[in-house]
N, C-alpha and C positions, 0 to 999 in steps of 0.2 A: 456490435458488441467488440470489446476489446479485451485483449486477455495478457494478462502479466502470471510471467512464471514466478515461481519462488525458487529462491536456491535453497538445496536441501544437504545433509551430511552423505557421507557414503557408509557404505555397510556390507558385509562380503556377501556374495551372491547365491542365491537361491535357485534350485531347480523347480522347472514347472511344467506341466504337461498342457500341449496345444488340444483342446477338445473340440466337439463338435460347434458347427457356427462359428469358427474361429476364437473361441473363448479360452480364456485364462485366467486361472483362479490368484489372487495376489495372495501371499502368504499371511499371516495375521500378524507377524511381529512387524510386516514391513509396512501395514497398515497402522498398526498403533505408532510407530516410530515416526510416521509421516502425519499421522494424527487426520488420517482420510475419513470420511463419511459417504456411505452409499451415494450414488448420484454426484459426487463431484465429478468435474472435469480432468481429464488427462490428457496432454499432446503427446502423441506419438510419433515419434522420430528414429530416423536410423543412423547410427554414429559408426562407423568403420567396421560395418556389417553387424551390428548390433542392435539391438532393438531398444530403444530408450523412452520410459513412460514420464513422462514430466508433469507434476501438479500444477495446474493454471487457475488462477483466478478468475472469473469472467466479470467484468465492468460494464453496466449497461452505457451505450454510447452519449446520453446525455450526462453522464457522468465523468468521463473519461478527462474533462479539463483538468478535474482535481488533481488526477495524478501526473500532468504535466510538468516536465522541470521548471517552468517559469512559476509555477503556484506551487510548488514542493519550495522551491527557493523564498519565497514570500511566507510559508508556513512555518521553516526554518527561524526566518528572522523573526518572525511574532514569537516563536517559541523562547529564543534568545531575549527577547525585549521583557516578556514576561518574568522569565528568571532573573534579568537584572532590575527587575522593578519599574521598567520603563513603560509603565501603563497608567491610566487614569481613569477612574469609576465613576460613574453618574446615577443621579436619582431617577432621572427619566430623559427622554430625549429632548425637550425643550432646556435641560438644564446642559446637556451637551453641546447643544446648538449656540448656546451664549456664551459657553466657554471656547467654541472653537472661535466665533466672532473677537474673541480677546486678544488683548497684547499678551498676557500671559500665554496663550496656545503659540503665537507666532515665535516667543523665545522660545518656548520648550521644545518647539519644531526645530528650530536653529542651532541648540546645544551643541548636537554632533556634528555641525558642519564649521 
């Protein structure tokens, strides 16, 4: 599994008590602000003598490819193409294949070059 850390806003510190079995109750307003749910994963870090809890999203290893910079770059390019209406729709796979083999497809692909 791969963990991705989410960035969050800051808020004034809260005082909590360390209880048995090293448990701490996170104040409700903190839970609400971060929209945390029971069972979610938190990373524990020490920064400058402070304990820092960082909400993380866990992604299954076989899904991690989607979050690589290379794949995300392609996703951003696709979003830009959709917004600029540089897309083509087809009724079925055969129609798409026929178009891909056409001169129109060749000229359409080379428009930006």
